[in-house]
FIKOLKOL-683124 format. One record per residue (C-alpha): residue in one letter; x, y, z. Coordinates in steps of 0.2 Angstrom, whole numbers, padded with zeros to 4 digits, always signed. Layout:
// residues N
aXYZ;...
// end
This chain:
// residues 396
m-0119+0010-0048;a-0114+0000-0063;l-0101-0012-0060;t-0091-0013-0076;p-0072-0018-0077;k-0062-0004-0083;t-0048-0005-0096;r-0032-0006-0085;p-0022+0009-0084;p-0004+0009-0078;s-0003+0003-0060;r-0003+0017-0048;r+0013+0010-0041;t+0021+0010-0059;l+0023+0028-0056;l+0034+0028-0040;r+0052+0030-0041;a+0064+0018-0032;l+0064+0022-0014;g+0081+0026-0005;g+0077+0023+0013;g+0071+0040+0018;a+0083+0053+0011;v+0071+0066+0011;l+0067+0064+0029;g+0084+0071+0034;g+0086+0067+0053;l+0067+0071+0057;a+0057+0055+0057;g+0071+0044+0055;c+0079+0049+0071;g+0062+0054+0080;v+0067+0072+0084;p+0058+0075+0099;a+0054+0094+0094;a+0043+0087+0080;y+0031+0077+0092;v+0014+0084+0093;a+0004+0080+0109;p-0014+0076+0108;g-0021+0091+0114;d-0013+0101+0100;r-0019+0091+0086;a-0037+0097+0082;v-0045+0114+0078;a-0063+0118+0078;d-0072+0107+0065;v-0081+0117+0053;s-0089+0103+0044;e-0107+0107+0048;r-0107+0124+0040;d-0093+0121+0027;r-0098+0107+0016;r-0083+0102+0008;l-0065+0094+0010;r-0049+0092+0002;f-0043+0074-0003;a-0025+0071-0007;n-0021+0054-0016;w-0011+0046-0028;p-0013+0046-0047;l-0024+0032-0055;y-0030+0027-0038;i-0049+0030-0039;d-0061+0024-0051;t-0065+0036-0067;d-0077+0037-0080;d-0073+0027-0096;n-0079+0043-0107;d-0073+0057-0096;a-0057+0054-0085;t-0062+0070-0075;k-0077+0061-0068;r-0075+0050-0054;p-0092+0039-0051;t-0089+0035-0033;l-0084+0052-0028;d-0098+0060-0038;a-0111+0049-0030;f-0104+0054-0012;e-0105+0072-0017;k-0124+0070-0023;r-0128+0060-0008;t-0122+0071+0005;g-0119+0088-0002;i-0101+0088+0002;a-0090+0095-0011;v-0073+0086-0012;d-0058+0094-0019;y-0049+0078-0025;v-0030+0081-0029;e-0018+0068-0036;e-0003+0076-0029;i+0005+0061-0020;n+0019+0053-0031;d+0031+0046-0017;n+0029+0044+0002;d+0046+0053+0006;e+0042+0067-0006;f+0025+0070+0001;f+0032+0069+0019;g+0044+0083+0015;k+0030+0093+0007;i+0018+0093+0023;s+0030+0090+0037;p+0035+0109+0040;a+0017+0112+0043;l+0014+0098+0054;m+0029+0099+0065;n+0025+0118+0067;h+0007+0115+0072;q+0000+0122+0056;q-0014+0117+0044;t-0008+0106+0029;g-0023+0113+0018;r-0029+0094+0017;d-0043+0085+0026;v-0039+0067+0021;i-0022+0060+0014;v-0018+0042+0008;i+0000+0036+0010;s+0008+0019+0014;d+0007+0012+0030;w+0026+0011+0034;m+0025+0030+0032;c+0008+0031+0042;a+0018+0024+0056;r+0030+0038+0057;f+0015+0050+0056;v+0006+0041+0071;r+0022+0040+0081;l+0025+0059+0079;g+0007+0064+0083;w+0003+0071+0066;v-0014+0063+0063;q-0030+0064+0073;r-0039+0049+0080;m-0056+0046+0071;d-0073+0046+0079;r-0079+0028+0075;s-0097+0033+0081;r-0097+0041+0064;q-0091+0027+0054;p-0103+0011+0057;n-0098+0004+0039;l-0079+0003+0043;a-0082-0004+0061;k-0093-0019+0052;y-0084-0022+0035;l-0066-0018+0038;d-0056-0034+0034;p-0050-0042+0050;l-0033-0046+0043;l-0030-0026+0042;s-0039-0021+0058;s-0024-0020+0070;p-0007-0017+0064;a+0007-0015+0076;f+0010+0004+0073;d-0009+0007+0075;p-0018-0006+0086;g-0037-0005+0082;r-0034+0007+0067;r-0039+0022+0078;f-0028+0034+0066;t-0028+0026+0050;v-0039+0017+0038;p-0035+0006+0023;w-0039+0014+0007;q-0032-0002-0004;s-0020-0017+0000;g-0008-0027-0009;i+0003-0041-0007;t+0022-0041-0009;g+0026-0058-0015;i+0034-0067-0030;a+0030-0065-0048;y+0038-0077-0062;d+0035-0083-0080;r+0029-0101-0078;r+0033-0106-0097;r+0051-0099-0096;v+0055-0106-0079;g+0047-0123-0083;r+0042-0127-0065;e+0031-0119-0051;i+0040-0107-0038;r+0033-0110-0021;r+0046-0103-0009;v+0057-0088-0007;s+0073-0100-0008;d+0068-0104-0025;l+0074-0087-0031;w+0091-0093-0028;a+0090-0108-0039;k+0105-0111-0051;d+0095-0109-0067;l+0089-0093-0062;k+0106-0085-0061;g+0106-0066-0066;r+0088-0067-0070;v+0081-0062-0053;t+0077-0044-0047;l+0073-0039-0029;l+0065-0022-0024;s+0076-0008-0020;g+0067+0000-0007;l+0071-0005+0011;d+0053-0004+0017;e+0047-0014+0002;a+0060-0028+0001;f+0064-0034+0019;a+0049-0042+0025;l+0047-0056+0012;l+0065-0060+0013;m+0064-0063+0032;q+0049-0073+0029;g+0060-0084+0018;n+0070-0088+0034;g+0055-0091+0044;v+0054-0075+0054;d+0038-0069+0061;i+0039-0052+0053;r+0026-0045+0065;k+0040-0045+0078;w+0057-0047+0069;r+0073-0041+0077;a+0089-0033+0071;d+0098-0049+0070;d+0084-0055+0057;f+0087-0039+0047;h+0106-0041+0046;q+0104-0060+0042;v+0094-0055+0026;c+0107-0042+0022;d+0122-0055+0024;q+0112-0066+0012;v+0108-0053-0001;q+0126-0048-0001;k+0131-0066-0005;h+0118-0067-0019;v+0124-0051-0027;a+0142-0056-0026;e+0137-0073-0034;g+0129-0064-0048;q+0111-0072-0044;i+0103-0055-0043;r+0103-0046-0059;r+0098-0028-0052;f+0087-0019-0039;t+0073-0011-0046;g+0059+0001-0043;n+0043-0004-0051;d+0051-0006-0068;y+0053-0024-0064;t+0037-0027-0074;k+0046-0022-0090;d+0061-0036-0087;l+0048-0049-0083;v+0038-0046-0098;s+0054-0045-0109;g+0060-0062-0102;d+0076-0053-0096;v+0071-0058-0078;l+0062-0075-0074;a+0057-0072-0056;c+0057-0056-0045;q+0049-0048-0029;a+0033-0040-0036;y+0016-0032-0030;s+0000-0041-0033;g-0008-0026-0041;d+0005-0026-0055;v+0004-0044-0059;i-0014-0043-0061;q-0012-0031-0075;l+0003-0042-0083;q-0008-0057-0083;a-0020-0050-0095;d-0008-0049-0108;n+0002-0065-0103;p-0008-0078-0093;d+0010-0088-0090;i+0015-0074-0078;r+0011-0080-0061;f+0010-0072-0043;v+0014-0083-0028;v+0013-0080-0009;p+0026-0092-0004;e+0024-0107+0007;e+0033-0096+0021;g+0020-0082+0019;a+0021-0064+0011;e+0019-0046+0017;l+0001-0039+0017;w+0002-0020+0016;s-0010-0005+0015;d-0010+0013+0008;s-0021+0021+0021;l-0032+0036+0024;m-0027+0048+0038;i-0034+0065+0044;p-0019+0076+0047;n-0018+0087+0062;r-0029+0104+0061;a-0039+0098+0047;r-0054+0110+0046;h-0067+0097+0039;k-0064+0082+0050;g-0082+0077+0052;n-0084+0078+0033;a-0068+0067+0031;e-0074+0054+0044;r-0090+0053+0033;l-0081+0051+0016;i-0070+0037+0024;d-0085+0027+0030;y-0093+0029+0013;y-0080+0019+0005;y-0083+0005+0016;e-0101+0002+0010;p-0099-0015+0001;e-0107-0007-0015;v-0095+0006-0015;a-0079-0003-0011;a-0084-0015-0025;e-0085-0001-0038;l-0068+0004-0032;a-0061-0013-0033;a-0068-0016-0050;w-0057-0001-0056;v-0041-0002-0046;n-0039-0021-0044;y-0029-0021-0028;v-0033-0031-0013;c-0050-0025-0006;p-0051-0020+0012;v-0070-0024+0012;p-0072-0043+0011;a-0091-0041+0009;a-0088-0032-0008;r-0085-0049-0015;d-0102-0053-0015;v-0107-0038-0023;l-0095-0042-0038;a-0101-0060-0039;a-0119-0054-0042;s-0114-0044-0057;k-0123-0048-0074;d-0107-0043-0082;k-0096-0060-0083;e-0079-0050-0082;t-0085-0041-0067;a-0091-0057-0058;e-0074-0066-0062;l-0066-0052-0052;a-0075-0059-0036;e-0064-0075-0039;n-0047-0067-0041;p-0037-0070-0026;l-0026-0055-0028;i-0042-0045-0025;f-0051-0057-0012;p-0037-0068-0005;d-0044-0086-0003;g-0044-0095+0014;g-0027-0104+0011;m-0019-0087+0006;r-0025-0078+0020;e-0017-0090+0032;r+0000-0084+0025;l-0003-0065+0024;v+0005-0055+0038;i+0007-0036+0042;a+0025-0032+0046;r+0030-0022+0060;d+0037-0006+0054;i+0055-0001+0055;a+0056+0009+0071;a+0065+0027+0072;q+0079+0022+0081;e+0083+0008+0068;r+0080+0016+0052;v+0096+0026+0049;e+0107+0011+0053;f+0097-0001+0043;a+0095+0011+0028;k+0114+0015+0027;r+0117-0005+0027;w+0104-0009+0014;n+0108+0006+0002;r+0126+0001+0002;i+0120-0017-0005;v+0108-0010-0017;g+0120+0004-0023;l+0110+0019-0018;
// end
């Protein structure tokens, strides 16, 4: 594959609307309704992969490589089809985790097929699917690349030890973005957001699942095992900063516009967004605070009763070949879950492509990796209480 850096389109995450703590879920996943749970023996149907060489792959918009001259062509996916003879029906139908949950949950809770063999959703939502028994365990004997190349940092989140049900598609970091020229100094800690000279020019993410972990880390909390008291402490602090006028507003992904215009000087941000902003303004920096930052993933899963499980497992393993992972990373510019792809990019004869191998927001360096942690998810019994409190503060 020719590793040529692509002109960056809008980030996949810039298409998301601000999340309201799971309103679309009703009481189902948030409360862990027992009737929704599917036991292991009821999750699979006969796999027709050997005689029916196809699969349906549901993903987010702008989250796979496309041809520079024809956006309908996806080089890595086209190469998979040519190599395996498996036809992939690739559908960009996921625009919001909650919305997609609402779309396919009736089928899953009623032990019916969703019509999809592979889906990609954010890990905090993946946790709900795993708890509800709505996804199938993968056969790792069919996935040697995954076993060999998956980043150890991503290999065993609390909600899915050993990644038996989920596989990272791409990852990212929730940290702090700021304009170095306008701020006039370095920002190194979460507490730096509360400096007096930033009053009214700070934003936080509005989504509960997106915002809470970094703020807890600012308090020295190990987010792998945080407790309710840690959450309420964060809420108390945020309420105080809102009352004092320190926080300008809570945002979805529109924080990027405020940062570019200068209306905001520092904000909670996603690493993938900042890579784009830096192309036009090198003064915009992204920092993993000294206390640490949250490492998250959007992950691949095979939903219950998928008819082409074997084909899906083969596709997932294909994207863990370092050469394929490098091609994808060169286009999407998120944290690559395959560290070995770094050497592939570094060996490119194209200077811009080779430089991607040195970007710590795609391949975090050793010092940064030591400060990255996967947060434990919000448990079902906690979600309603926590969402109500957070949404009152945010104004949702």
